[in-house]
TORBADO-915016 format. One line per field, with one value per residue (C-alpha): residue number from 1; residue in three letters; x, y, z. Coordinates in pm, whole numbers, plus 50000, padded with zeros to 5 digits. Example, Ala and Ser with C-alpha at 12.3 -4.5 7.8 and 13.67 -1.06 7.14 Angstrom:
! TORBADO-915016
resi = [1 / 2] $
resn = [ala / ser] $
xx = [51230 / 51367] $
yy = [49550 / 49894] $
zz = [50780 / 50714] $
! end
This chain:
! TORBADO-915016
resi = [1 / 2 / 3 / 4 / 5 / 6 / 7 / 8 / 9 / 10 / 11 / 12 / 13 / 14 / 15 / 16 / 17 / 18 / 19 / 20 / 21 / 22 / 23 / 24 / 25 / 26 / 27 / 28 / 29 / 30 / 31 / 32 / 33 / 34 / 35 / 36 / 37 / 38 / 39 / 40 / 41 / 42 / 43 / 44 / 45 / 46 / 47 / 48 / 49 / 50 / 51 / 52 / 53 / 54 / 55 / 56 / 57 / 58 / 59 / 60 / 61 / 62 / 63 / 64 / 65 / 66 / 67 / 68 / 69 / 70 / 71 / 72 / 73 / 74 / 75 / 76 / 77 / 78 / 79 / 80 / 81 / 82 / 83 / 84 / 85 / 86 / 87 / 88 / 89 / 90 / 91 / 92 / 93 / 94 / 95 / 96 / 97 / 98 / 99 / 100 / 101 / 102 / 103 / 104 / 105 / 106 / 107 / 108 / 109 / 110 / 111 / 112 / 113 / 114 / 115 / 116 / 117 / 118 / 119 / 120 / 121 / 122 / 123 / 124 / 125 / 126 / 127 / 128 / 129 / 130 / 131 / 132 / 133 / 134 / 135 / 136 / 137 / 138 / 139 / 140 / 141 / 142 / 143 / 144 / 145 / 146 / 147 / 148 / 149 / 150 / 151 / 152 / 153 / 154 / 155 / 156 / 157 / 158 / 159 / 160 / 161 / 162 / 163 / 164 / 165 / 166 / 167 / 168 / 169 / 170 / 171 / 172 / 173 / 174 / 175 / 176 / 177 / 178 / 179 / 180 / 181 / 182 / 183 / 184 / 185 / 186 / 187 / 188 / 189 / 190 / 191 / 192 / 193 / 194 / 195 / 196 / 197 / 198 / 199 / 200 / 201 / 202 / 203 / 204 / 205 / 206 / 207 / 208 / 209 / 210 / 211 / 212 / 213 / 214 / 215 / 216 / 217 / 218 / 219 / 220 / 221 / 222 / 223 / 224 / 225 / 226 / 227 / 228 / 229 / 230 / 231 / 232 / 233 / 234 / 235 / 236 / 237 / 238 / 239 / 240 / 241 / 242 / 243 / 244 / 245 / 246 / 247 / 248 / 249 / 250 / 251 / 252 / 253 / 254 / 255 / 256 / 257 / 258 / 259 / 260 / 261 / 262 / 263 / 264 / 265 / 266 / 267 / 268 / 269 / 270 / 271 / 272 / 273 / 274 / 275 / 276 / 277 / 278 / 279 / 280 / 281 / 282 / 283 / 284 / 285 / 286 / 287 / 288] $
resn = [unk / unk / unk / unk / unk / unk / unk / unk / unk / unk / unk / unk / unk / unk / unk / unk / unk / unk / unk / unk / unk / unk / unk / unk / unk / unk / unk / unk / unk / unk / unk / unk / unk / unk / unk / unk / unk / unk / unk / unk / unk / unk / unk / unk / unk / unk / unk / unk / unk / unk / unk / unk / unk / unk / unk / unk / unk / unk / unk / unk / unk / unk / unk / unk / unk / unk / unk / unk / unk / unk / unk / unk / unk / unk / unk / unk / unk / unk / unk / unk / unk / unk / unk / unk / unk / unk / unk / unk / unk / unk / unk / unk / unk / unk / unk / unk / unk / unk / unk / unk / unk / unk / unk / unk / unk / unk / unk / unk / unk / unk / unk / unk / unk / unk / unk / unk / unk / unk / unk / unk / unk / unk / unk / unk / unk / unk / unk / unk / unk / unk / unk / unk / unk / unk / unk / unk / unk / unk / unk / unk / unk / unk / unk / unk / unk / unk / unk / unk / unk / unk / unk / unk / unk / unk / unk / unk / unk / unk / unk / unk / unk / unk / unk / unk / unk / unk / unk / unk / unk / unk / unk / unk / unk / unk / unk / unk / unk / unk / unk / unk / unk / unk / unk / unk / unk / unk / unk / unk / unk / unk / unk / unk / unk / unk / unk / unk / unk / unk / unk / unk / unk / unk / unk / unk / unk / unk / unk / unk / unk / unk / unk / unk / unk / unk / unk / unk / unk / unk / unk / unk / unk / unk / unk / unk / unk / unk / unk / unk / unk / unk / unk / unk / unk / unk / unk / unk / unk / unk / unk / unk / unk / unk / unk / unk / unk / unk / unk / unk / unk / unk / unk / unk / unk / unk / unk / unk / unk / unk / unk / unk / unk / unk / unk / unk / unk / unk / unk / unk / unk / unk / unk / unk / unk / unk / unk / unk / unk / unk / unk / unk / unk / unk / unk / unk / unk / unk / unk / unk] $
xx = [89774 / 89534 / 89684 / 89625 / 89516 / 89425 / 89342 / 89630 / 89504 / 89439 / 89162 / 89057 / 88761 / 88493 / 88652 / 88404 / 88677 / 88728 / 88361 / 88440 / 88763 / 88633 / 88323 / 88568 / 88769 / 88463 / 88282 / 88657 / 88724 / 89018 / 89170 / 89243 / 89137 / 89099 / 89101 / 89143 / 89495 / 89453 / 89820 / 89893 / 90163 / 90437 / 90390 / 90436 / 90783 / 90737 / 90429 / 90560 / 90886 / 90629 / 90476 / 90808 / 90833 / 90544 / 90265 / 90016 / 90034 / 89879 / 89739 / 89515 / 89640 / 89446 / 89479 / 89725 / 89979 / 89940 / 90244 / 90464 / 90459 / 90657 / 90943 / 90932 / 90874 / 91120 / 90956 / 90666 / 90513 / 90548 / 90172 / 90252 / 90578 / 90418 / 90160 / 90380 / 90120 / 90083 / 89745 / 89819 / 90048 / 90195 / 90440 / 90641 / 90941 / 91030 / 91021 / 90711 / 90581 / 90366 / 90111 / 89808 / 89455 / 89265 / 89314 / 89167 / 88860 / 88803 / 88820 / 88625 / 88360 / 88315 / 88285 / 88017 / 87821 / 87833 / 88120 / 88191 / 88532 / 88736 / 88908 / 88889 / 88654 / 88724 / 88747 / 88789 / 88908 / 88920 / 89196 / 89557 / 89629 / 89725 / 89352 / 89365 / 89693 / 89592 / 89265 / 89460 / 89692 / 89450 / 89196 / 89548 / 89613 / 89281 / 89341 / 89125 / 89161 / 89225 / 89219 / 89370 / 89169 / 89341 / 89333 / 89683 / 89804 / 90173 / 90031 / 89882 / 90145 / 90352 / 90082 / 90070 / 90464 / 90477 / 90208 / 90225 / 90578 / 90451 / 90232 / 90393 / 90371 / 89984 / 89823 / 89481 / 89535 / 89632 / 89714 / 89647 / 89613 / 89450 / 89286 / 88970 / 88850 / 88863 / 88613 / 88390 / 88593 / 88534 / 88271 / 88382 / 88199 / 88287 / 88354 / 88561 / 88561 / 88899 / 88950 / 88832 / 88660 / 88357 / 88527 / 88789 / 88576 / 88230 / 87952 / 87896 / 88176 / 88194 / 88398 / 88243 / 88089 / 87729 / 87503 / 87799 / 87635 / 87295 / 87451 / 87617 / 87242 / 87093 / 87341 / 87234 / 87602 / 87530 / 87844 / 87870 / 87949 / 88153 / 88271 / 88525 / 88383 / 88153 / 88043 / 87807 / 87715 / 87529 / 87761 / 87705 / 87816 / 87629 / 87294 / 87346 / 87452 / 87120 / 86936 / 87088 / 86981 / 87347 / 87416 / 87631 / 87856 / 87899 / 88208 / 88097 / 88178 / 88532 / 88604 / 88446 / 88681 / 88986 / 88914 / 88862 / 89194 / 89360 / 89193 / 89353 / 89706 / 89692 / 89533 / 89651 / 89288 / 89033 / 88739 / 88495 / 88119 / 88008 / 88321 / 88215 / 87874 / 87945 / 88192 / 87852 / 87637 / 87903 / 87885 / 87529 / 87525 / 87774 / 87629 / 87290] $
yy = [93358 / 93376 / 93530 / 93424 / 93608 / 93486 / 93587 / 93492 / 93444 / 93189 / 93120 / 93212 / 93022 / 93282 / 93539 / 93705 / 93825 / 93545 / 93618 / 94025 / 93993 / 93737 / 93911 / 94248 / 94019 / 93924 / 94245 / 94421 / 94121 / 94059 / 93715 / 93609 / 93387 / 93460 / 93189 / 93133 / 93083 / 92943 / 92968 / 92924 / 93153 / 92858 / 92811 / 93184 / 93194 / 92855 / 93006 / 93351 / 93185 / 92999 / 93316 / 93483 / 93190 / 93270 / 93096 / 93410 / 93724 / 93916 / 93892 / 94048 / 93996 / 93962 / 93848 / 93753 / 93792 / 94195 / 94250 / 93960 / 93951 / 94286 / 94026 / 93917 / 94220 / 94323 / 94707 / 94840 / 95171 / 95474 / 95422 / 95071 / 95154 / 95418 / 95204 / 94904 / 94670 / 94533 / 94414 / 94407 / 94229 / 94221 / 94037 / 94212 / 94131 / 93861 / 94117 / 94120 / 94456 / 94553 / 94805 / 94926 / 95009 / 94955 / 95301 / 95389 / 95198 / 95311 / 95654 / 95589 / 95405 / 95712 / 95958 / 95753 / 95753 / 96127 / 96205 / 96526 / 96629 / 96464 / 96776 / 96781 / 96478 / 96285 / 95906 / 95618 / 95315 / 94964 / 94733 / 94770 / 94541 / 94576 / 94696 / 94940 / 95088 / 95167 / 95302 / 95521 / 95647 / 95756 / 95905 / 96153 / 96218 / 96366 / 96594 / 96379 / 96340 / 95947 / 95762 / 95354 / 95169 / 94806 / 94522 / 94482 / 94839 / 94745 / 94701 / 95033 / 95249 / 95060 / 95180 / 95541 / 95557 / 95457 / 95651 / 96009 / 96138 / 96087 / 96370 / 96623 / 96936 / 96849 / 97071 / 96965 / 96596 / 96417 / 96028 / 95903 / 95566 / 95375 / 95068 / 94977 / 94908 / 95308 / 95397 / 95520 / 95859 / 95914 / 96084 / 96007 / 96172 / 95825 / 95470 / 95208 / 94829 / 94730 / 94360 / 94041 / 93951 / 93825 / 93624 / 93471 / 93463 / 93423 / 93669 / 93614 / 93787 / 94136 / 94439 / 94724 / 94773 / 94711 / 95004 / 95239 / 95374 / 95402 / 95613 / 95827 / 95860 / 96007 / 96281 / 96334 / 96215 / 95953 / 95827 / 95706 / 95350 / 95144 / 94810 / 94663 / 94290 / 94205 / 93854 / 93892 / 94212 / 94341 / 94229 / 94274 / 94651 / 94752 / 94608 / 94773 / 95100 / 95055 / 95024 / 95349 / 95538 / 95561 / 95557 / 95284 / 95179 / 94800 / 94609 / 94504 / 94865 / 94900 / 94552 / 94684 / 94971 / 94859 / 94587 / 94810 / 94957 / 94640 / 94562 / 94902 / 94808 / 94440 / 94512 / 94894 / 94952 / 95203 / 95063 / 95125 / 95200 / 94836 / 94674 / 94847 / 94705 / 94389 / 94376 / 94507 / 94236 / 93977 / 94104 / 94093 / 93771 / 93640 / 93816 / 93660] $
zz = [68136 / 68455 / 68758 / 69083 / 69415 / 69790 / 70137 / 70352 / 70718 / 71016 / 70996 / 70637 / 70580 / 70709 / 70458 / 70212 / 69989 / 69739 / 69646 / 69653 / 69441 / 69210 / 69135 / 69074 / 68852 / 68669 / 68632 / 68478 / 68248 / 68435 / 68405 / 68737 / 69027 / 69409 / 69688 / 70070 / 70202 / 70546 / 70677 / 71044 / 71186 / 71210 / 70818 / 70684 / 70617 / 70360 / 70232 / 70146 / 69991 / 69766 / 69648 / 69586 / 69377 / 69173 / 69365 / 69361 / 69200 / 69477 / 69852 / 70098 / 70411 / 70766 / 71118 / 71252 / 70963 / 70885 / 71058 / 71050 / 70673 / 70678 / 70737 / 70374 / 70188 / 69952 / 69981 / 70129 / 70104 / 70311 / 70467 / 70551 / 70647 / 70883 / 71006 / 71042 / 70901 / 70539 / 70416 / 70072 / 69860 / 69524 / 69313 / 69068 / 68890 / 69130 / 69436 / 69723 / 69744 / 70054 / 70137 / 70350 / 70196 / 70577 / 70619 / 70289 / 70340 / 70705 / 70608 / 70280 / 70523 / 70739 / 70443 / 70319 / 70592 / 70592 / 70810 / 70606 / 70800 / 71094 / 71173 / 71550 / 71596 / 71919 / 71809 / 72042 / 71871 / 72047 / 71949 / 71885 / 71612 / 71256 / 71164 / 71489 / 71394 / 71024 / 71130 / 71384 / 71133 / 70887 / 71132 / 71256 / 70904 / 70910 / 71198 / 71468 / 71822 / 71887 / 72170 / 72152 / 72462 / 72446 / 72684 / 72722 / 72797 / 72659 / 72306 / 72317 / 72433 / 72136 / 71891 / 71997 / 72068 / 71713 / 71528 / 71717 / 71610 / 71239 / 71294 / 71533 / 71278 / 71260 / 71536 / 71483 / 71585 / 71892 / 72007 / 72351 / 72465 / 72791 / 72909 / 72777 / 73139 / 73142 / 72836 / 73082 / 73099 / 72714 / 72524 / 72173 / 71846 / 71712 / 71821 / 71608 / 71739 / 71583 / 71714 / 71620 / 71934 / 71730 / 71546 / 71813 / 72134 / 71980 / 72009 / 72394 / 72467 / 72621 / 72518 / 72686 / 73006 / 73023 / 72974 / 72848 / 72520 / 72676 / 72978 / 72720 / 72532 / 72854 / 72859 / 72489 / 72384 / 72068 / 71901 / 71576 / 71596 / 71376 / 71386 / 71144 / 71203 / 70916 / 71034 / 71203 / 71013 / 71326 / 71603 / 71962 / 71988 / 71661 / 71834 / 72181 / 71959 / 71773 / 72113 / 72244 / 71917 / 71775 / 71368 / 71291 / 71032 / 70957 / 70892 / 70538 / 70443 / 70534 / 70355 / 70046 / 69974 / 70136 / 69861 / 69587 / 69641 / 69662 / 69304 / 69169 / 69335 / 69187 / 68837 / 68750 / 68671 / 68831 / 68968 / 68810 / 68917 / 68758 / 68933 / 69305 / 69247 / 69130 / 69438 / 69700 / 69534 / 69629 / 69992 / 70042 / 69926 / 70134 / 70430 / 70397] $
! end
């Protein structure tokens, strides 16, 4: 019997996940299909009840549902519990099990870009939502020094409070928070944009003070800049980063590697080189 999966988000129409996962299923010879589940927050409970009844075998979860969906899980993985955000759901024997592969995808994207070790690295994360939580969690596991900056201070503080206690024995890592307006006080080794600003507010929106990266460059500081948004592939932040001669990581890299982990969670199969390459091709085609 064919299995059914989907991307749970709102809005979800822009997602490349269907193309990526359908390519993976085909390459692996898995009888499954993956579709868009465009679900408003007020309709989430009805949708999740339908899933528990067998409407779907698994889900990718994206904004704005990563935190809200936890209430409908029968069980969640330790990582998802600590992060307090779920981006992957699987239905097993009538029970919904949530996990998080965002942090895996983010770390893999950084490592594939040449970051050999994150120990002691100074990392600034912009945003305090579900994706930011996952990325901060992964960085703290790797003993980085993390600063979370957000427009809403309360949300940044909550993220810091939630995650700080998890790594008390980790003397090499640290976590602080602040307002985005205060970014001028930081000279990071790595800067990660983890909001959905380009999707929700358009590419005219401004997240950093004008000239911040070029100002750092004049002082000889050129952070590795990563944006989790993959459409547009080169976001306004990445344009500015390239202008300042910084190395960049596009959002499709994190999307790819977290999707690889999702594929393995759902199918119980290792994603072979053939499967990963098929996913990469689907991503490239979708971003043209």
